[in-house]
C-alpha positions in Angstrom: 0.7 -26.2 7.8 1.7 -29.8 8.6 3.2 -30.5 12.0 7.0 -30.7 12.1 8.4 -34.2 11.6 10.2 -35.9 14.4 14.0 -36.0 14.0 13.9 -39.7 13.3 11.1 -39.3 10.7 12.8 -36.6 8.7 13.5 -37.6 5.1 17.1 -38.0 3.9 18.3 -36.5 0.7 17.6 -38.7 -2.3 20.9 -37.7 -4.0 24.0 -37.4 -1.9 26.2 -34.3 -2.3 28.8 -34.8 -5.0 32.5 -34.5 -4.1 32.9 -30.9 -5.5 30.1 -29.5 -3.4 31.2 -31.5 -0.3 34.7 -30.0 -0.6 33.3 -26.5 -1.0 31.0 -26.9 2.1 34.0 -28.3 4.2 36.0 -25.1 3.3 33.3 -22.8 4.6 34.0 -21.3 8.0 31.3 -21.6 10.7 29.4 -18.4 11.4 28.2 -17.6 14.9 24.5 -16.7 14.6 23.7 -16.4 18.3 21.9 -13.3 19.5 24.2 -10.4 20.5 22.6 -7.3 22.2 24.2 -4.3 20.6 21.5 -1.8 21.6 23.3 -0.3 24.7 20.2 -0.8 26.8 17.8 -0.3 23.8 18.6 3.4 23.7 20.1 3.7 20.2 19.9 0.9 17.7 18.8 0.7 14.0 15.8 -1.6 14.7 14.1 0.6 17.3 11.6 2.0 14.9 10.8 5.3 13.2 12.5 8.6 14.1 10.7 11.8 14.8 11.4 15.2 13.0 14.3 15.8 15.4 15.9 12.4 14.6 15.0 10.7 17.9 13.7 7.2 18.0 10.3 6.3 19.3 8.0 8.1 16.8 4.5 6.7 16.9 2.5 7.4 13.7 -0.9 9.2 14.2 -3.1 8.7 11.1 -5.4 11.4 12.3 -2.7 14.1 12.5 -3.6 15.8 9.2 -7.2 15.9 10.0 -6.6 17.3 13.4 -4.1 19.9 12.3 -4.4 20.4 8.5 -1.7 22.5 6.8 -2.6 25.7 5.0 -3.6 25.1 1.4 -1.5 27.1 -1.1 -3.5 27.2 -4.4 -2.9 30.2 -6.6 -6.2 31.2 -8.4 -8.3 29.1 -6.1 -11.2 31.6 -5.9 -11.4 31.8 -9.7 -11.3 28.0 -10.0 -14.0 27.7 -7.3 -16.2 30.3 -9.0 -16.1 28.4 -12.3 -19.5 26.7 -12.9 -18.6 24.5 -15.9 -19.9 21.1 -16.9 -17.5 19.4 -14.5 -19.0 21.3 -11.6 -22.5 20.5 -12.8 -21.7 16.8 -12.9 -20.4 16.9 -9.3 -23.1 19.0 -7.8 -26.3 18.3 -9.7 -28.4 15.2 -10.4 -27.4 13.5 -13.6 -30.0 11.9 -15.8 -29.5 9.5 -18.6 -31.6 9.6 -21.7 -32.3 5.9 -22.0 -34.4 6.1 -25.2 -31.6 8.0 -27.1 -29.0 5.5 -25.7 -31.0 2.5 -26.9 -31.6 4.1 -30.3 -27.8 4.8 -30.6 -27.0 1.2 -29.7 -29.4 -0.1 -32.4 -28.7 2.3 -35.2 -25.0 3.2 -34.9 -21.7 1.2 -34.9 -20.8 -0.4 -31.6 -19.8 2.2 -29.1 -17.3 2.1 -26.2 -18.9 1.6 -22.9 -17.8 3.8 -20.0 -18.2 2.4 -16.5 -18.8 5.1 -14.0 -18.6 4.6 -10.3 -19.4 7.3 -7.8 -18.4 7.0 -4.2 -20.7 8.8 -1.9 -20.4 9.4 1.8 -23.1 10.6 4.1 -22.3 13.9 5.8 -22.0 13.6 9.6 -23.5 16.3 11.7 
């Protein structure tokens, strides 16, 4: 960012304001933009921040709250879903191998196939 110009060095407009715009600007009433403290001692004002569950200002977000105190999971049929050992479960829990020879053969002898990019995020388990 360039340094601010000295008041004497500031550029003047290349085109002066025409009479219509000048008349409009002269009709405008000045607006006081000075700071006015309306917070009543910073106890209750709209810019104080977030409110807590009781509506009081001063809430501070804790991004670890869900991990520290997780809500109970309501999932009907969870046991049946967890007991299912289908191909999706196999993909997530077992090592997957790619038959490169069959893949190369299919690339050569069949019409062009769509490629699927797979990305797996893994995270080491902490003891």
